[in-house]
C-alpha positions in Angstrom: -0.9 -9.5 -3.0 0.1 -7.7 0.2 -0.1 -9.1 3.6 -2.6 -6.5 4.3 -4.7 -7.5 1.5 -5.0 -10.9 2.5 -5.3 -10.3 6.1 -8.4 -8.1 4.6 -9.3 -11.2 2.5 -9.0 -13.7 5.3 -11.4 -11.4 7.4 -14.0 -11.5 5.2 -14.1 -14.7 4.8 -14.5 -15.4 8.5 -17.1 -12.8 8.8 -19.1 -14.3 5.7 -18.8 -17.8 7.1 -20.3 -16.6 10.4 -23.0 -14.7 8.6 -23.8 -18.1 6.7 -27.2 -19.3 7.8 -29.1 -16.1 8.4 -32.1 -16.3 6.4 -31.2 -15.5 2.5 -27.6 -14.6 3.4 -25.5 -16.4 0.5 -21.8 -16.6 1.2 -21.0 -19.4 -0.7 -20.4 -17.3 -4.2 -19.0 -14.5 -1.9 -16.5 -16.7 -0.3 -15.4 -18.2 -3.9 -15.2 -14.3 -5.2 -12.8 -13.5 -2.3 -10.6 -16.4 -2.7 -10.6 -16.1 -6.7 -10.1 -12.0 -7.0 -9.3 -10.9 -3.4 -11.0 -9.2 -1.2 -10.0 -5.5 -2.0 -11.2 -6.2 -5.7 -14.3 -7.8 -4.6 -15.1 -4.6 -2.3 -14.3 -2.2 -5.1 -16.6 -3.9 -7.7 -19.1 -3.9 -5.2 -18.8 -0.6 -3.7 -19.1 1.0 -7.5 -21.8 -1.4 -8.8 -24.1 -1.0 -5.8 -23.1 1.2 -3.0 -23.1 -1.2 -0.4 -22.4 -5.2 -0.3 -24.9 -7.5 -1.7 -25.9 -8.8 1.9 -25.7 -5.4 3.5 -29.4 -5.5 4.2 -29.5 -8.6 5.4 -26.9 -8.3 8.2 -28.6 -4.9 9.1 -32.1 -6.9 9.8 -30.3 -9.3 11.7 -28.3 -6.5 13.8 -25.0 -7.6 12.7 -23.4 -4.8 10.6 -20.1 -6.0 12.4 -20.1 -9.1 10.0 -20.6 -6.1 6.7 -17.8 -5.3 4.1 -18.6 -1.8 5.1 -17.3 -2.0 8.8 -14.4 -4.4 7.7 -13.2 -1.6 5.1 -13.7 1.5 8.0 -11.5 -0.4 10.6 -8.2 1.7 10.7 -5.9 -1.3 9.4 -7.7 -1.4 6.1 -8.8 2.0 5.6 -5.3 2.7 3.9 -6.4 -0.3 1.0 -9.2 1.6 -0.5 -9.8 5.5 -1.5 -11.1 7.8 0.8 -14.1 8.3 -0.9 -14.5 4.7 -0.7 -14.1 4.4 3.0 -16.3 7.5 3.5 -19.2 6.0 1.4 -19.0 3.2 4.0 -18.6 4.7 7.1 -21.5 7.0 5.9 -23.9 4.0 5.3 -23.0 2.5 8.7 -23.5 5.9 10.2 -27.1 5.9 8.6 -27.6 2.4 10.4 -26.8 3.5 13.7 -23.8 1.4 13.5 -20.6 3.0 14.8 -17.4 1.4 14.8 
């Protein structure tokens, strides 16, 4: 795991911890998966399966998309960890929700 991949994983865990306690948000399994498989792997699997993170709608409802995996992926420092279409997918989803990074 590169330093950037580790930083991505660490940032995502922090965001998941901040979101814990929101009605319906479950960070326990997410954090376990990130720690076991790495954030990049978990994010790629999630994007290919669902198109967005499992907790995206909960974060949207609570007006906290800043805590989403998608917002993390489109940050310049982490965009290089993903394919362009993955970054674009996240960016488009965030824009549809009127969230602009």
